[in-house]
C-alpha positions in Angstrom: -93.7 98.0 71.0 -96.7 99.9 72.5 -96.2 103.5 71.5 -98.9 105.1 69.3 -97.9 108.8 69.5 -96.9 111.1 66.6 -95.4 113.6 69.1 -94.3 113.7 72.7 -96.0 116.8 74.0 -96.8 115.7 77.5 -97.3 112.8 79.9 -101.1 113.5 80.1 -101.9 111.9 76.7 -99.8 108.7 77.3 -101.3 105.4 78.4 -99.4 103.4 81.1 -98.3 100.8 78.5 -96.7 103.6 76.4 -94.9 104.9 79.5 -93.6 101.4 80.1 -92.5 101.1 76.5 -90.4 104.2 76.7 -88.9 103.2 80.0 -88.1 99.7 78.8 -86.3 100.9 75.7 -84.5 103.6 77.7 -83.3 101.0 80.2 -81.8 99.2 77.2 -80.1 102.3 76.0 -78.8 103.1 79.5 -77.1 99.7 79.6 -75.6 100.2 76.2 -74.4 103.8 77.1 -72.6 102.5 80.1 -71.0 99.6 78.2 -69.7 102.0 75.5 -71.1 99.7 72.8 -72.3 100.8 69.4 -75.9 101.9 69.1 -78.4 101.0 66.4 -78.5 103.9 64.1 -82.2 104.5 64.7 -82.0 108.1 63.4 -79.6 107.6 60.6 -80.4 110.0 57.8 -82.9 112.0 59.9 -82.6 115.7 60.8 -83.1 116.8 64.4 -83.6 120.5 65.1 -83.3 121.8 68.7 -85.1 125.1 69.4 -84.6 126.3 72.9 -86.3 129.7 73.6 -85.2 129.4 77.2 -81.7 128.7 78.5 -80.9 125.1 79.2 -77.9 123.0 80.1 -79.0 119.5 80.9 -82.0 119.1 78.6 -80.4 120.7 75.5 -77.1 118.8 75.9 -78.8 115.5 76.5 -81.1 115.8 73.5 -78.1 116.7 71.3 -76.1 113.8 72.6 -79.1 111.4 72.3 -79.6 112.4 68.6 -75.9 112.1 67.8 -75.6 108.7 69.4 -78.5 107.5 67.2 -77.0 108.8 64.0 -79.1 112.0 63.4 -78.0 115.2 61.8 -78.4 117.6 64.8 -78.8 121.3 64.4 -79.1 123.7 67.4 -80.9 126.8 66.4 -79.5 129.9 68.2 -82.9 131.4 69.1 -81.4 134.6 70.5 -80.3 135.4 67.0 -83.4 134.0 65.2 -86.1 135.9 63.3 -88.3 135.6 66.4 -86.3 138.4 67.8 -87.1 140.5 64.7 -90.8 140.1 65.3 -91.6 136.8 63.4 -94.5 134.9 64.9 -94.1 131.4 66.2 -96.5 130.1 63.5 -94.4 131.7 60.8 -91.3 130.1 62.3 -93.0 126.8 62.3 -94.0 127.2 58.6 -90.4 128.1 57.7 -89.0 125.1 59.5 -91.7 122.8 57.9 -90.5 123.9 54.5 -87.0 122.6 55.3 -88.5 119.1 56.0 -86.9 118.3 59.4 -87.8 114.9 60.9 -87.6 115.7 64.7 -88.2 119.1 66.3 -87.2 119.5 70.0 -88.7 122.7 71.5 -88.4 124.5 74.8 -90.6 127.6 75.2 -91.5 129.9 78.0 -95.2 129.9 77.2 -97.6 127.0 78.0 -99.1 125.5 74.9 -96.5 126.9 72.5 -95.1 123.5 71.7 -98.5 122.1 71.0 -99.2 125.0 68.6 -96.0 124.2 66.7 -96.9 120.5 66.5 -100.1 121.5 64.7 -98.2 123.3 62.0 -95.4 120.9 61.1 -95.2 117.5 59.4 -92.4 116.2 61.6 -92.4 114.7 65.1 -92.3 117.3 67.9 -90.8 116.7 71.4 -91.7 119.0 74.2 -88.5 120.0 76.2 -90.5 122.1 78.6 -93.3 124.7 77.9 -94.0 127.3 80.5 -95.7 125.9 83.6 -97.4 123.2 81.5 -95.3 120.0 81.1 -91.7 118.6 80.8 -92.4 115.1 79.8 -88.9 113.8 79.3 -87.9 115.0 82.7 -90.7 113.0 84.3 -89.7 109.9 82.2 -86.1 110.1 83.3 -87.2 110.6 86.9 -89.4 107.5 86.5 -86.6 105.5 85.0 -84.3 106.5 87.9 -86.9 105.5 90.5 -87.5 102.2 88.8 -83.8 101.4 88.6 -83.4 102.1 92.4 -86.7 100.8 93.7 -87.4 98.0 91.2 -90.9 99.4 90.5 -93.1 102.5 90.1 -96.3 101.1 91.5 -97.4 101.7 95.0 -94.5 103.9 96.1 -94.9 106.9 98.4 -93.4 109.9 96.5 -93.1 113.3 98.2 -92.7 116.2 95.7 -91.4 119.2 97.6 -91.1 122.9 97.0 -92.3 125.2 94.3 -95.2 123.1 92.9 -97.1 126.1 91.6 -94.6 127.2 89.0 -93.1 123.7 88.1 -93.8 121.9 84.9 -91.6 119.1 86.2 -94.0 118.6 89.1 -97.0 118.5 86.8 -95.5 115.9 84.5 -94.4 113.8 87.5 -97.9 114.0 89.0 -99.4 112.8 85.8 -96.8 110.0 85.3 -96.7 108.7 88.9 -100.4 108.9 89.2 -100.9 106.7 86.1 -98.4 104.2 87.6 -100.5 104.1 90.9 -98.0 105.7 93.2 -99.1 107.6 96.3 -98.3 111.3 95.8 -97.7 113.9 98.4 -97.1 117.6 97.6 -95.1 119.4 100.3 -94.5 123.2 100.5 -95.8 126.5 101.7 -99.4 127.4 100.8 -98.2 130.1 98.5 -96.4 127.5 96.3 -99.0 124.8 96.1 -101.9 125.3 93.6 -105.4 125.4 95.0 -106.5 122.5 92.8 -103.7 120.2 94.0 -106.0 117.8 95.9 -108.1 117.5 92.7 -105.1 115.9 91.1 -105.3 113.0 93.6 -102.5 114.2 95.7 -102.1 114.6 99.5 -101.0 118.1 100.5 -98.7 119.0 103.4 -97.4 122.3 104.6 -95.1 120.7 107.3 -92.0 119.1 105.8 -91.5 116.5 108.4 -95.1 115.3 108.2 -95.0 115.2 104.4 -91.8 113.2 104.3 -93.0 110.6 106.8 -92.3 107.1 105.5 -91.7 108.4 101.9 -89.8 106.1 99.5 -88.8 109.0 97.2 -88.1 112.6 98.0 -88.2 114.9 95.0 -87.0 118.4 95.6 -87.9 121.2 93.2 -86.1 124.5 92.3 -87.6 127.8 93.3 -88.7 129.2 89.9 -88.0 132.8 90.7 -88.2 133.7 87.0 -91.9 132.7 87.0 -92.8 134.3 90.4 -94.7 137.6 90.4 -94.6 138.8 93.9 -93.5 137.6 97.4 -94.1 133.9 97.5 -91.6 133.3 100.3 -90.4 135.5 103.1 -86.7 134.9 102.4 -84.4 132.2 101.1 -83.1 131.7 104.6 -86.5 131.2 106.1 -87.5 128.9 103.2 -84.5 126.7 103.7 -85.2 126.5 107.5 -88.8 125.3 106.8 -88.6 123.5 103.4 -85.0 123.0 102.5 -84.0 119.3 102.6 -81.4 118.4 105.2 -80.4 115.2 107.0 -82.8 115.9 109.9 -85.9 116.3 107.7 -84.9 113.4 105.6 -84.7 111.2 108.7 -88.5 111.2 108.7 -88.6 109.4 105.3 -87.9 105.7 105.0 -84.2 104.7 105.8 -83.7 103.8 102.1 -85.5 106.8 100.6 -83.8 108.3 97.6 -83.3 112.0 97.0 -84.0 113.6 93.7 -83.7 117.1 92.1 -84.2 118.0 88.4 -81.5 120.7 88.5 -80.2 123.3 88.5 -79.9 123.2 92.3 -79.8 126.1 94.7 -77.7 124.6 97.4 -78.5 125.9 100.8 -82.0 127.0 99.6 -83.8 123.8 98.4 -81.3 121.2 99.6 -78.2 120.8 101.8 -75.1 120.5 99.6 -73.7 117.6 101.5 -76.9 115.7 101.1 -77.1 116.4 97.4 -73.6 114.8 97.0 -74.3 111.8 99.3 -74.0 108.8 97.0 -75.9 106.6 99.4 -79.1 108.8 99.2 -78.9 111.2 96.3 -79.6 110.0 92.7 -79.2 113.4 91.2 -76.3 112.5 88.9 -78.0 109.3 87.8 -81.0 111.4 86.8 -78.7 113.4 84.4 -77.4 110.1 83.0 -80.8 108.7 82.5 -81.9 111.8 80.6 -79.8 110.8 77.6 -81.2 107.3 77.6 -84.8 108.4 77.9 -84.4 111.0 75.1 -82.8 108.4 72.9 -85.8 106.1 73.5 -88.4 108.8 72.9 -86.8 109.9 69.6 -86.3 106.3 68.5 -90.0 105.5 69.0 -91.2 108.6 67.4 -88.9 108.0 64.4 -90.4 104.5 64.0 -93.9 105.9 63.9 -92.7 108.6 61.5 -91.3 106.0 59.1 -94.5 104.0 59.3 -96.6 107.0 58.6 -94.5 108.0 55.6 -94.6 104.5 54.2 -98.4 104.2 54.5 
């Protein structure tokens, strides 16, 4: 299978055939997860350490479930009680972990580039579970798998990514992935929440929601990242919902079979109407969560194969 990476640090380094390899294997795992059948023990005898320096529900739980389903020994490090809180540097933490000889290290960190730094200091495979505003590769991969399952392809789709683009690592990873797969990308939001360089990424930019959603195949809503905002980016949540929150009227400008996505957690009544979020005919939000386990199983399986090959060489 075409996957040449030692780590999964972002979508940017991946070639299209490597993206397809992950998605194809994840599709297989998704089918097996639904059937309740036994999985190949791809991670049997391997140790997986999850280090989440930021709070997480979906990502941490799905990485843990993915590792357990593949037979790994999974350890969740309580970072709030770690030596980092006592002043230990990230590099010293990496060296300490490396001395324990883990096989897979899953890391979420509030600072962009921190996961890449860790990967330079350890001998195991590192998976980026989100670093600052930089990337969230497995989220983009699970989004891609969800789209492919619903639309039958990733090429030449019109995808509208809406909301807080400026602070979103999910948006960046999706822009990289969908761009590599030749989809048409639109970024929709207020000028304060769209980076100045957005058009340099090959994206169309819209500040009017209805215009941006016109004939879209996929509508991907983003959470307002208030923890990353420094100042007044929006006048009020009420005004934001009025102009940029997704409701049935705004969605009517997209294609009749357009799907609605959100990486979670959702702010209902701010980014998206709650009724629309729960509409099984349009919303694929719960399927995104389900595909998260399958994608993370596939990513760890492929990295483990490369790890075994490197150690045998």
